[in-house]
C-alpha positions as CSV (number, residue, x, y, z in Angstrom):
1,M,-16.9,-0.8,-4.3
2,V,-20.1,-2.7,-5.0
3,R,-22.1,0.5,-5.4
4,E,-19.5,1.9,-7.9
5,D,-20.1,-1.1,-10.2
6,G,-23.6,-2.1,-9.2
7,R,-24.9,-3.3,-12.6
8,A,-22.0,-5.8,-12.9
9,V,-22.8,-7.2,-9.5
10,V,-26.5,-7.5,-10.2
11,A,-25.6,-9.3,-13.6
12,M,-23.2,-11.6,-11.8
13,L,-25.7,-12.6,-9.1
14,A,-28.5,-13.0,-11.6
15,L,-26.5,-15.2,-13.9
16,N,-25.2,-17.2,-11.0
17,G,-28.7,-17.7,-9.7
18,L,-29.9,-18.9,-13.1
19,A,-26.9,-21.3,-13.5
20,A,-27.6,-22.7,-10.0
21,A,-31.3,-23.1,-10.8
22,A,-30.4,-24.9,-14.0
23,G,-28.2,-27.3,-12.0
24,L,-31.2,-28.4,-9.9
25,G,-33.1,-29.9,-12.9
26,G,-30.9,-32.9,-13.3
27,P,-31.4,-34.6,-9.9
28,W,-35.1,-33.9,-10.0
29,L,-35.6,-35.4,-13.5
30,L,-33.5,-38.4,-12.5
31,G,-35.9,-39.0,-9.5
32,R,-38.8,-38.7,-12.0
33,I,-37.2,-41.3,-14.3
34,I,-36.9,-43.8,-11.4
35,D,-40.4,-43.3,-10.2
36,D,-41.9,-43.3,-13.8
37,V,-39.9,-46.5,-14.8
38,R,-41.2,-48.2,-11.6
39,A,-44.7,-47.2,-12.7
40,G,-44.2,-48.7,-16.2
41,A,-43.2,-45.7,-18.4
42,G,-41.7,-46.6,-21.8
43,T,-38.3,-45.7,-23.3
44,G,-39.7,-42.7,-25.2
45,H,-40.8,-41.0,-22.0
46,V,-37.4,-41.8,-20.4
47,D,-35.6,-40.4,-23.5
48,R,-37.5,-37.1,-23.2
49,L,-36.6,-36.8,-19.6
50,A,-33.0,-37.6,-20.3
51,L,-32.9,-34.9,-23.0
52,G,-34.3,-32.5,-20.4
53,I,-31.3,-33.4,-18.1
54,L,-28.9,-32.7,-21.0
55,C,-30.6,-29.3,-21.7
56,F,-30.4,-28.4,-18.0
57,A,-26.7,-29.3,-17.9
58,L,-25.9,-27.3,-21.1
59,A,-27.8,-24.3,-19.7
60,Q,-25.9,-24.5,-16.4
61,L,-22.6,-24.6,-18.4
62,L,-23.4,-21.5,-20.5
63,L,-24.9,-19.5,-17.7
64,G,-22.0,-20.4,-15.4
65,R,-19.5,-19.3,-18.1
66,F,-21.1,-15.9,-18.5
67,A,-21.5,-15.5,-14.7
68,R,-17.8,-16.0,-14.3
69,Y,-17.0,-13.6,-17.2
70,A,-19.1,-10.9,-15.5
71,G,-17.4,-11.7,-12.2
72,Y,-13.9,-11.4,-13.6
73,R,-14.6,-8.1,-15.3
74,F,-16.0,-6.8,-12.0
75,G,-12.9,-8.0,-10.2
76,E,-10.4,-6.4,-12.5
77,R,-12.2,-3.1,-12.6
78,T,-12.4,-3.0,-8.8
79,L,-8.8,-4.1,-8.4
80,A,-7.8,-1.2,-10.6
81,R,-9.7,1.2,-8.3
82,I,-8.0,-0.3,-5.3
83,R,-4.5,0.1,-6.8
84,E,-5.2,3.7,-7.8
85,R,-6.6,4.7,-4.4
86,F,-3.6,3.0,-2.7
87,V,-1.2,5.0,-4.7
88,E,-3.1,8.2,-4.1
89,R,-3.3,7.6,-0.3
90,A,0.4,6.6,-0.1
91,L,1.5,9.8,-2.0
92,A,-0.7,11.9,0.2
93,L,0.9,10.6,3.4
94,P,3.4,12.9,5.2
95,A,6.9,11.9,4.5
96,S,7.5,11.4,8.2
97,V,4.7,8.8,8.4
98,V,6.2,6.8,5.5
99,E,9.7,7.0,7.1
100,R,8.4,5.7,10.4
101,A,6.4,2.9,8.8
102,G,9.4,1.8,6.8
103,T,9.6,1.3,3.0
104,G,9.4,-2.5,3.5
105,D,6.0,-2.2,5.0
106,L,4.6,0.1,2.4
107,M,6.1,-2.0,-0.4
108,T,4.5,-5.2,1.0
109,R,1.1,-3.5,1.3
110,G,1.4,-2.1,-2.3
111,T,2.5,-5.4,-3.9
112,A,1.7,-8.6,-2.0
113,D,-1.4,-7.4,-0.2
114,V,-2.8,-5.7,-3.3
115,A,-2.1,-8.8,-5.3
116,T,-3.9,-11.0,-2.7
117,V,-7.0,-8.7,-2.8
118,G,-6.9,-8.9,-6.6
119,T,-6.9,-12.7,-6.6
120,T,-9.9,-12.7,-4.4
121,L,-11.8,-10.2,-6.5
122,R,-10.9,-11.8,-9.8
123,D,-11.3,-15.5,-8.8
124,A,-12.7,-16.0,-5.3
125,A,-15.6,-13.6,-5.6
126,P,-17.2,-15.2,-8.7
127,E,-16.5,-18.7,-7.5
128,V,-17.9,-18.1,-4.0
129,S,-20.9,-16.3,-5.2
130,V,-21.8,-19.2,-7.5
131,A,-21.2,-21.7,-4.7
132,L,-23.4,-19.8,-2.2
133,V,-26.3,-19.4,-4.6
134,Q,-26.0,-23.1,-5.5
135,V,-26.0,-24.1,-1.8
136,V,-29.1,-22.1,-1.1
137,L,-31.0,-23.4,-4.1
138,I,-30.0,-27.0,-3.6
139,M,-31.1,-26.9,0.1
140,A,-34.4,-25.4,-1.0
141,A,-34.9,-28.0,-3.6
142,M,-34.0,-30.8,-1.2
143,L,-36.6,-29.5,1.3
144,A,-39.2,-29.2,-1.5
145,V,-38.7,-32.8,-2.7
146,D,-39.2,-34.2,0.8
147,L,-39.3,-32.2,4.0
148,P,-38.1,-34.9,6.5
149,L,-35.2,-36.0,4.3
150,G,-34.3,-32.4,3.6
151,V,-34.2,-31.5,7.3
152,C,-32.1,-34.6,7.9
153,G,-29.6,-33.5,5.3
154,V,-29.4,-29.9,6.6
155,L,-28.9,-31.0,10.2
156,C,-26.1,-33.5,9.2
157,L,-24.2,-30.5,7.7
158,S,-24.2,-28.6,11.0
159,G,-20.6,-29.8,11.7
160,I,-19.4,-27.5,8.9
161,W,-21.1,-24.5,10.6
162,F,-19.4,-25.1,13.9
163,A,-16.0,-25.8,12.4
164,T,-16.3,-22.7,10.2
165,R,-17.3,-20.5,13.1
166,W,-14.3,-21.8,15.1
167,Y,-12.0,-21.1,12.2
168,L,-13.3,-17.6,11.5
169,R,-12.8,-16.4,15.1
170,R,-9.1,-17.1,14.8
171,A,-8.2,-16.7,11.2
172,H,-8.4,-12.9,10.8
173,A,-5.9,-12.2,13.6
174,G,-3.7,-14.9,12.3
175,Y,-3.5,-13.5,8.8
176,L,-2.9,-10.0,10.0
177,A,0.0,-11.3,12.0
178,E,1.3,-13.1,8.9
179,G,1.1,-9.9,6.9
180,A,2.9,-7.9,9.6
181,A,5.7,-10.6,9.7
182,D,6.1,-10.4,5.9
183,S,6.4,-6.6,6.1
184,A,9.1,-6.9,8.8
185,L,11.0,-9.4,6.8
186,A,10.9,-7.1,3.7
187,E,12.1,-4.2,5.8
188,V,15.1,-6.2,7.2
189,L,16.1,-7.5,3.8
190,G,15.6,-4.2,2.0
191,S,17.6,-2.2,4.6
192,T,20.3,-4.8,4.6
193,A,20.6,-4.7,0.8
194,A,20.5,-0.9,0.7
195,G,23.2,-0.6,3.3
196,A,25.3,-3.6,2.1
197,R,28.5,-1.6,1.8
198,T,28.1,-0.1,5.3
199,V,27.4,-3.6,6.7
200,E,30.5,-5.0,5.1
201,A,32.6,-2.0,6.2
202,L,31.6,-2.3,9.8
203,G,31.6,-6.1,9.9
204,L,27.9,-6.3,10.7
205,E,27.3,-9.4,8.5
206,E,26.5,-11.8,11.4
207,R,24.3,-9.3,13.1
208,R,22.3,-8.7,9.9
209,I,22.1,-12.4,9.2
210,A,20.8,-13.0,12.7
211,A,18.1,-10.2,12.2
212,A,17.0,-11.8,9.0
213,A,16.9,-15.2,10.5
214,E,14.7,-13.9,13.4
215,A,12.3,-12.2,10.8
216,I,12.2,-15.5,8.8
217,E,11.4,-17.5,11.9
218,N,8.6,-15.1,12.8
219,C,7.2,-15.6,9.3
220,R,7.4,-19.3,9.6
221,A,5.7,-19.2,13.0
222,T,2.8,-17.1,11.8
223,R,2.3,-19.3,8.7
224,T,2.4,-22.4,10.8
225,H,-0.3,-21.0,13.0
226,T,-2.6,-20.4,10.0
227,L,-1.8,-23.8,8.6
228,N,-2.8,-25.4,11.9
229,L,-6.2,-23.6,11.7
230,R,-6.7,-25.1,8.2
231,S,-5.6,-28.6,9.4
232,V,-8.5,-28.5,11.8
233,L,-11.2,-27.1,9.5
234,F,-10.7,-29.2,6.4
235,P,-10.9,-32.7,8.0
236,V,-14.1,-31.8,9.8
237,V,-15.6,-30.5,6.5
238,E,-14.6,-33.6,4.6
239,F,-16.3,-35.8,7.2
240,S,-19.4,-33.6,7.1
241,Y,-19.9,-34.3,3.4
242,V,-20.4,-38.0,4.1
243,A,-22.7,-37.8,7.1
244,P,-25.8,-36.3,5.3
245,V,-25.7,-38.8,2.5
246,A,-25.5,-41.7,4.9
247,G,-28.3,-40.1,7.0
248,I,-30.6,-39.6,4.1
249,L,-30.1,-43.2,2.9
250,L,-30.7,-44.6,6.3
251,I,-33.8,-42.5,7.1
252,G,-35.0,-42.8,3.5
253,G,-34.7,-46.6,3.7
254,A,-36.7,-46.6,7.0
255,L,-39.4,-44.3,5.6
256,R,-39.5,-46.3,2.3
257,G,-40.4,-49.4,4.4
258,T,-43.4,-47.6,5.8
259,G,-44.4,-46.2,2.4
260,A,-44.0,-42.6,3.5
261,V,-41.5,-41.8,0.8
262,G,-40.7,-43.0,-2.7
263,I,-37.4,-44.3,-4.0
264,G,-37.2,-41.4,-6.5
265,A,-37.4,-38.9,-3.6
266,V,-34.7,-40.7,-1.7
267,V,-32.4,-40.8,-4.8
268,S,-33.1,-37.1,-5.6
269,C,-32.4,-35.9,-2.0
270,A,-29.2,-38.1,-1.9
271,L,-28.0,-36.6,-5.2
272,Y,-28.9,-33.1,-4.0
273,V,-26.8,-33.6,-0.9
274,W,-24.0,-35.1,-3.0
275,Q,-24.3,-32.0,-5.2
276,L,-23.9,-29.8,-2.2
277,A,-20.3,-31.2,-1.7
278,E,-18.9,-29.4,-4.8
279,P,-20.1,-25.8,-4.1
280,M,-19.5,-26.1,-0.3
281,D,-16.1,-27.5,-1.0
282,K,-15.3,-24.7,-3.3
283,A,-16.6,-22.1,-0.9
284,L,-14.6,-23.5,2.0
285,L,-11.5,-23.9,-0.1
286,W,-11.8,-20.2,-1.0
287,L,-12.6,-19.4,2.7
288,D,-8.8,-19.5,3.4
289,Q,-8.2,-17.1,0.6
290,L,-11.0,-14.8,1.7
291,Q,-9.5,-14.6,5.2
292,R,-6.1,-13.9,3.8
293,S,-7.6,-11.3,1.5
294,N,-9.6,-9.8,4.4
295,A,-6.4,-9.2,6.3
296,S,-4.7,-7.8,3.2
297,F,-7.6,-5.5,2.4
298,A,-7.5,-4.2,5.9
299,R,-3.7,-3.4,5.5
300,V,-4.3,-1.8,2.1
301,E,-7.3,0.3,3.3
302,G,-5.4,1.1,6.5
303,V,-3.0,3.3,4.6
304,G,-5.9,5.8,4.2
305,R,-6.7,5.7,7.9
306,I,-3.3,6.7,9.3
307,D,-3.5,9.6,11.8
308,A,-2.0,12.5,10.0
309,P,-2.2,16.3,10.5
310,V,-5.5,17.7,9.3
311,V,-5.0,19.9,6.3
312,T,-7.6,22.5,5.7
313,G,-6.1,24.1,2.6
314,G,-8.4,27.1,3.0
315,A,-6.1,30.0,4.0
316,R,-3.5,31.5,1.6
317,P,-0.2,32.9,2.8
318,A,-0.1,36.7,2.8
319,D,3.7,36.7,1.9
320,D,6.8,34.5,2.1
321,R,7.8,35.3,5.6
322,I,8.5,32.3,7.7
323,D,8.0,32.4,11.5
324,V,9.1,29.8,14.0
325,V,7.5,30.5,17.5
326,G,8.2,28.4,20.6
327,V,8.8,25.2,18.6
328,R,9.5,22.0,20.4
329,Y,9.8,18.7,18.6
330,A,10.5,15.1,19.6
331,Y,10.8,12.0,17.3
332,Q,8.3,9.3,18.1
333,G,8.8,7.9,21.6
334,E,11.9,10.0,22.2
335,R,12.7,13.2,24.2
336,D,12.7,16.6,22.6
337,V,15.4,17.4,20.1
338,L,14.3,21.0,19.6
339,H,13.7,23.2,22.7
340,G,11.7,26.4,22.3
341,V,13.1,27.5,19.0
342,D,12.2,31.1,17.8
343,L,13.2,32.3,14.4
344,T,12.0,34.6,11.7
345,V,13.1,34.3,8.1
346,R,12.5,37.4,6.1
347,P,11.4,37.2,2.4
348,G,14.3,37.3,0.0
349,E,17.1,36.8,2.5
350,R,19.8,34.1,2.6
351,L,19.9,32.4,6.0
352,A,22.6,29.9,6.9
353,V,22.0,27.4,9.7
354,V,25.2,26.0,11.1
355,G,26.2,24.1,14.2
356,P,27.7,20.8,15.3
357,S,26.3,17.4,14.3
358,G,23.1,16.6,16.3
359,A,22.3,20.2,17.0
360,G,18.9,19.9,15.3
361,K,19.6,21.7,12.0
362,S,18.1,19.1,9.7
363,T,15.1,18.7,12.1
364,L,14.5,22.4,11.9
365,G,14.7,22.3,8.1
366,R,12.1,19.5,8.0
367,L,9.8,21.6,10.2
368,L,10.2,24.6,8.0
369,A,9.3,22.5,4.9
370,G,6.3,21.0,6.5
371,A,7.7,17.4,6.5
372,E,7.3,17.3,10.3
373,V,4.8,19.0,12.6
374,P,6.0,20.5,15.9
375,R,5.0,19.0,19.2
376,T,4.3,22.5,20.6
377,G,4.7,25.9,19.1
378,R,4.0,26.8,15.4
379,V,5.7,27.2,12.1
380,T,3.9,29.7,9.7
381,V,4.4,30.8,6.1
382,G,2.8,34.2,5.5
383,R,1.1,33.9,8.9
384,V,-0.6,30.6,7.9
385,P,0.5,27.5,9.8
386,V,2.4,25.1,7.6
387,A,0.3,22.2,8.8
388,E,-2.8,23.8,7.4
389,L,-1.4,24.1,3.8
390,D,-2.0,21.2,1.4
391,P,1.2,19.8,-0.1
392,A,0.7,21.3,-3.5
393,Q,0.1,24.7,-2.1
394,L,3.0,24.4,0.3
395,R,5.5,23.3,-2.3
396,R,4.7,26.5,-4.3
397,H,6.2,28.4,-1.3
398,V,8.7,26.0,0.2
399,V,10.9,23.2,-1.2
400,L,13.3,21.1,0.8
401,V,16.4,19.6,-0.9
402,S,18.2,17.1,1.4
403,Q,21.3,15.0,1.1
404,E,19.2,12.1,0.0
405,H,18.3,12.1,-3.7
406,H,16.3,9.7,-5.8
407,V,16.5,9.0,-9.5
408,F,13.2,7.7,-10.8
409,L,13.0,5.1,-13.5
410,G,12.6,6.8,-16.8
411,T,14.4,9.3,-18.9
412,V,16.2,12.5,-17.9
413,R,13.3,14.4,-19.2
414,D,10.9,12.3,-17.0
415,N,13.0,13.0,-13.9
416,L,13.0,16.8,-14.5
417,G,9.4,16.9,-15.6
418,I,8.2,15.9,-12.2
419,A,8.9,19.5,-11.0
420,A,7.6,21.2,-14.2
421,P,5.4,18.9,-16.4
422,T,5.0,21.6,-19.1
423,A,8.6,22.7,-19.3
424,G,10.2,22.6,-22.8
425,D,13.7,21.5,-23.7
426,R,15.1,25.0,-23.4
427,E,13.9,25.3,-19.8
428,L,15.1,21.8,-18.9
429,R,18.6,22.5,-20.3
430,A,18.7,25.9,-18.6
431,A,17.9,24.3,-15.2
432,L,20.7,21.7,-15.8
433,A,23.2,24.3,-16.8
434,A,22.4,26.3,-13.6
435,V,23.5,23.4,-11.4
436,G,26.4,22.2,-13.6
437,G,24.6,19.3,-15.2
438,D,26.2,19.7,-18.6
439,W,27.0,15.9,-18.6
440,V,23.5,15.3,-19.9
441,D,24.5,16.7,-23.3
442,E,27.1,13.9,-23.6
443,L,24.6,11.1,-23.1
444,P,23.6,9.1,-26.2
445,D,20.0,10.4,-26.4
446,G,20.4,13.6,-24.4
447,L,17.3,14.4,-22.4
448,D,15.6,11.2,-23.7
449,T,18.3,8.9,-22.3
450,A,16.9,6.3,-20.0
451,L,18.2,6.3,-16.4
452,G,18.7,3.3,-14.1
453,A,18.8,-0.4,-15.0
454,G,19.4,-0.9,-18.7
455,G,20.3,2.7,-19.2
456,H,22.7,5.4,-17.9
457,R,23.4,4.9,-14.1
458,P,24.0,8.4,-12.7
459,D,26.5,8.6,-9.9
460,A,25.8,10.4,-6.5
461,Q,26.9,13.7,-7.9
462,Q,24.7,13.5,-11.0
463,A,21.7,12.4,-8.9
464,Q,22.3,15.5,-6.7
465,Q,22.4,17.8,-9.7
466,L,19.2,16.3,-11.1
467,A,17.5,17.1,-7.7
468,L,18.9,20.7,-7.7
469,A,17.7,21.1,-11.3
470,R,14.2,20.1,-10.2
471,V,14.3,22.9,-7.6
472,V,15.2,25.4,-10.3
473,L,12.3,24.2,-12.4
474,A,9.8,24.2,-9.5
475,D,10.6,27.9,-8.9
476,P,9.5,28.1,-5.2
477,H,9.6,31.3,-3.2
478,T,11.7,29.6,-0.5
479,V,14.3,26.9,-0.9
480,I,15.7,24.9,2.0
481,L,19.1,23.3,1.2
482,D,20.0,20.7,3.7
483,E,23.6,19.8,2.8
484,A,22.3,19.7,-0.8
485,T,25.8,19.9,-2.3
486,S,27.4,17.5,0.2
487,L,28.0,14.8,-2.4
488,L,29.8,17.2,-4.8
489,D,33.5,17.8,-4.7
490,P,34.5,21.2,-3.1
491,A,35.2,22.9,-6.4
492,T,32.0,21.7,-8.0
493,A,30.0,22.4,-4.9
494,R,31.2,26.0,-4.7
495,H,30.4,26.5,-8.4
496,T,27.0,25.0,-8.0
497,E,26.2,27.1,-5.0
498,R,27.2,30.2,-6.8
499,S,25.1,29.2,-9.8
500,L,22.1,28.5,-7.6
501,A,22.6,31.8,-5.8
502,A,22.3,33.6,-9.2
503,V,19.3,31.6,-10.2
504,L,17.5,32.0,-6.9
505,R,18.3,35.7,-6.5
506,G,15.3,37.4,-5.0
507,R,14.1,34.3,-3.3
508,T,14.4,33.1,0.3
509,V,17.2,30.6,0.7
510,I,17.8,28.7,3.9
511,A,21.1,26.7,3.7
512,I,21.8,24.1,6.3
513,A,25.5,23.4,6.0
514,H,28.8,22.3,7.6
515,R,30.9,24.1,5.0
516,L,31.1,27.6,6.5
517,H,31.8,29.4,3.2
518,T,28.0,29.1,2.8
519,A,27.6,31.1,6.1
520,H,30.1,33.6,4.9
521,D,28.0,34.4,1.8
522,A,24.7,34.5,3.7
523,D,22.8,37.6,4.9
524,R,22.4,36.1,8.3
525,V,23.7,33.1,10.2
526,A,21.7,31.1,12.8
527,V,23.9,29.0,15.1
528,M,22.3,25.9,16.6
529,D,23.5,23.9,19.5
530,G,21.6,21.4,21.7
531,G,18.3,22.0,19.9
532,R,18.4,25.8,20.4
533,V,19.3,28.8,18.3
534,T,22.2,30.2,20.3
535,E,23.4,33.0,18.0
536,L,21.8,35.0,15.2
537,G,23.4,37.7,13.0
538,S,25.6,38.4,10.1
539,H,29.0,36.6,9.5
540,D,30.9,39.7,10.6
541,E,28.7,40.4,13.6
542,L,29.1,36.8,14.9
543,L,32.8,36.9,14.4
544,A,33.0,40.1,16.4
545,A,30.9,38.6,19.2
546,D,33.6,35.9,19.5
547,G,31.1,33.2,20.5
548,G,30.3,29.7,19.3
549,Y,30.2,30.7,15.6
550,A,33.6,32.4,15.8
551,A,35.0,29.2,17.4
552,L,33.5,27.1,14.5
553,W,35.0,29.5,12.0
554,R,38.5,29.4,13.5
555,S,38.3,25.6,13.7
556,W,37.1,25.3,10.1
557,H,40.1,27.4,9.0
558,G,42.5,25.5,11.1
559,G,43.1,28.4,13.5
């Protein structure tokens, strides 16, 4: 980040150095005044030296102001880069990784952690850089005025060094734990709010309250731990500011008695030590923020270091044929839910995947769409492993539409334009008409009607139709519909499926469904049970075989 904005950093350090150097002039001139007055200098000489003190103070003020200005501009530009990279990395993560991490964790990293880093870059970085330059120059000036007194002052500040080392060894882990506790709390609160109706329906209020209370207690414990660290550091630091002034006055008084040092030198060194208090205090006060920011920055950067499947993006699928060979899959830390699945989906066919709940249908759909990677075996599109295709290339071949649909903040046009940014009004309206989304024409501003808070709030059925319209606009070769019409009423679902069938004619359609009329219309039906494909054939062939599918069909028809 420093290399990307190197000129600003150099300007900031240079201005800070000049401001710190200007601040050294006052104590040195004050020492001169004392010695010159004792030697008999007149008021004119003293006035000239006093004017010099005023000029040094004004120079320090102006240089410090421009140094902070340069630091703030550097901080804001760098923060913008961090935000942009975080969003890029988050969007590049596989959906399965995001789901396992939890939306609360990702939200906390993208808001609270990024804001903490921003505060440091904008405020702490300029302040600390100024303070550190001032400390170095003041110590150098103190040693230059009188070496024994300077050494005494530096040694008396050693308590700050040991206290800071003790603090730094413990603070990073403490603030990482605090950030993790915040993420856990956000996850608990977010999931409880999102599932509030389910919580109420099942009488889980007390259980969710207990989970939230436990997360809050963990947050309190982690914050108390970091507070205890600060309660040790700051008292030691405050005492260490007094010790060097007292040491210089005592030793300076003793040396003055022997004539080894002048009063002006003692006063200058004492003032320099007293001057050290402000920049060191500032640096140590920001030290806490720096440790917090260090942990937050690790959490932000950590999003880009999550282990994910390596995507080469070099090979191009030869056709739209999908092959599943010997696939086994297990969710993290669990046993296999798919057991050696073999399946070939021919280009242009309509394949229905049916079976009881928990048979592995949705998991197979996610593997076909590249949302998950098999533990063993392979899933290929045009003889290229799905895992080797970058997301943009994969989505031109395969698109998954699940039961869960999201309406983004913005207009109807914005929501549809995600799939086809260059589509015109005619294409957008045609896609909506294909999925029964004529309700858009009745909105106050049509395609430009805002959705969400403050605008039109689409119900579950309308949200599902928007998602299906995106599929029409994306125009993929293969569409996987995982209960994609489950939120529509039976009549509307049937109409939508027929409309989609007309729009997607000539493309591969894999429909995962519980409504068996979908299987009746398909070219072939794959029956899954216990994580395996147990039957494969046309509707009529499977009925004639009188196996599991035939039993499902009879049960569905009440036979």
